[in-house]
C-alpha positions as CSV (number, residue, x, y, z in Angstrom):
1,M,34.5,285.0,-143.8
2,K,36.7,286.0,-146.6
3,K,39.0,283.5,-148.3
4,D,42.7,284.3,-148.8
5,V,45.2,282.7,-151.3
6,G,46.1,280.0,-148.8
7,D,42.5,278.9,-148.5
8,Y,42.2,278.6,-152.3
9,L,45.5,276.6,-152.5
10,Q,44.4,274.2,-149.7
11,E,41.0,273.7,-151.5
12,G,42.8,273.1,-154.8
13,I,45.2,270.6,-153.3
14,Y,42.9,268.7,-151.0
15,G,39.4,269.5,-152.3
16,A,36.6,271.4,-150.7
17,K,36.2,271.1,-147.0
18,E,33.4,268.7,-146.0
19,V,31.3,268.6,-142.9
20,N,31.4,265.3,-141.0
21,P,33.2,263.2,-143.7
22,S,33.0,260.0,-141.7
23,E,29.3,260.4,-141.2
24,R,28.8,261.1,-144.9
25,K,30.7,258.0,-145.8
26,L,28.5,255.9,-143.5
27,Y,25.2,257.4,-144.8
28,L,26.1,257.3,-148.5
29,G,26.8,261.0,-148.8
30,S,24.0,262.1,-146.5
31,L,24.0,263.0,-142.8
32,R,22.3,261.2,-140.0
33,E,20.1,264.1,-139.2
34,R,18.6,263.9,-142.7
35,V,17.8,260.2,-142.8
36,I,14.2,258.9,-142.7
37,L,15.0,255.1,-143.1
38,A,18.3,253.2,-143.4
39,L,18.5,249.6,-144.5
40,T,21.6,247.5,-144.1
41,K,23.2,245.7,-147.0
42,G,21.9,242.4,-145.7
43,Q,18.3,243.7,-145.4
44,V,18.5,245.0,-149.0
45,M,19.8,241.7,-150.3
46,K,16.9,239.9,-148.5
47,S,14.3,242.5,-149.8
48,K,13.4,243.5,-146.3
49,G,11.9,246.8,-145.3
50,L,9.7,247.2,-148.5
51,K,6.6,247.7,-146.4
52,E,8.2,250.3,-144.2
53,L,9.8,252.0,-147.1
54,N,6.4,252.2,-148.9
55,Q,4.9,253.9,-145.9
56,C,7.8,256.3,-145.6
57,M,7.5,257.2,-149.3
58,R,3.8,258.0,-148.9
59,E,4.6,260.4,-146.1
60,N,7.8,261.9,-147.6
61,K,7.2,262.7,-151.3
62,R,10.2,265.1,-151.6
63,A,12.8,262.7,-150.2
64,K,15.2,260.6,-152.3
65,I,16.8,257.2,-152.1
66,L,20.6,256.5,-152.1
67,F,21.6,253.0,-153.1
68,N,25.0,251.6,-152.1
69,G,26.9,251.1,-155.4
70,S,28.9,248.2,-153.9
71,I,25.8,246.0,-154.0
72,H,24.8,244.4,-157.3
73,F,22.0,246.3,-159.0
74,R,19.7,243.3,-159.1
75,Y,19.0,243.6,-155.4
76,F,17.5,247.1,-155.9
77,K,14.9,246.0,-158.5
78,K,11.9,245.9,-156.0
79,Y,13.1,249.2,-154.3
80,K,13.3,251.0,-157.7
81,K,9.9,249.7,-158.7
82,L,8.5,251.1,-155.4
83,A,10.3,254.4,-155.9
84,N,8.9,254.8,-159.4
85,K,5.4,254.0,-158.1
86,H,5.7,257.0,-155.7
87,N,7.7,259.2,-158.1
88,I,10.7,259.2,-155.7
89,R,14.1,260.1,-157.0
90,Y,17.0,257.6,-156.5
91,T,20.6,257.3,-157.3
92,S,23.5,254.9,-156.8
93,V,26.4,256.1,-154.7
94,D,29.9,254.6,-155.4
95,N,32.7,255.4,-153.1
96,N,35.5,252.8,-153.3
97,N,37.4,254.7,-150.5
98,A,34.6,254.4,-148.0
99,Y,32.8,251.5,-146.3
100,S,29.2,251.7,-145.3
101,K,27.1,249.0,-143.7
102,Y,24.0,250.5,-145.3
103,G,22.6,249.4,-148.6
104,L,19.8,251.9,-148.9
105,I,19.3,255.4,-147.4
106,F,16.0,257.2,-147.7
107,T,16.8,260.8,-147.0
108,Y,16.0,264.5,-147.4
109,D,18.4,267.3,-148.4
110,H,17.7,269.0,-145.1
111,A,17.7,268.0,-141.4
112,I,14.6,266.3,-139.9
113,D,16.3,264.6,-136.9
114,K,14.1,261.5,-136.9
115,E,14.9,259.4,-133.8
116,N,14.6,255.9,-135.1
117,I,15.8,255.4,-138.7
118,L,16.7,251.7,-138.5
119,L,14.4,248.8,-139.5
120,E,13.6,246.8,-136.5
121,E,13.7,243.1,-137.3
122,T,11.6,240.8,-135.1
123,N,11.8,237.0,-134.6
124,H,8.7,235.6,-136.3
125,S,8.9,232.2,-134.7
126,G,7.4,233.6,-131.4
127,F,10.4,232.3,-129.5
128,D,13.3,234.3,-128.3
129,K,16.6,233.4,-130.0
130,K,18.6,231.3,-127.6
131,E,22.2,232.1,-126.9
132,K,24.4,229.5,-128.5
133,T,26.2,227.2,-126.1
134,P,29.9,227.1,-126.6
135,F,31.2,223.9,-128.2
136,F,33.0,222.5,-125.2
137,K,30.2,223.3,-122.8
138,R,28.0,220.9,-124.7
139,F,30.2,218.0,-123.7
140,F,31.6,219.1,-120.3
141,Q,29.8,220.4,-117.2
142,W,31.5,223.4,-115.8
143,K,30.9,224.4,-112.2
């Protein structure tokens, strides 16, 4: 497809066209189909997923890590140490115009279509979490 003057003007005014911009914002510049493992901001701040990330790094030497730049760099210390151990590239992604719930994305530059990319958290107490009883129901019996 050949570009005309209008295409060049549009690109100059609005920037280059992007495929799936909302998905790219969510996955820190990557696409869902390229992601191996995604950790939420909360998981990163609690240093969760290190074991799973270590395993993924052993199996995917050519992938890279994208860190969410809105999180303080001290939370990434253990992840960076692990990446250096496996010679995995990493970078921090800052986009003040976009919100992402993810703190870390382990991704390729091409599609892999991995089905489950999220860290499954389990309840280690052995008991299922009980649903909280609403405040008023603790004091009154409703029939």
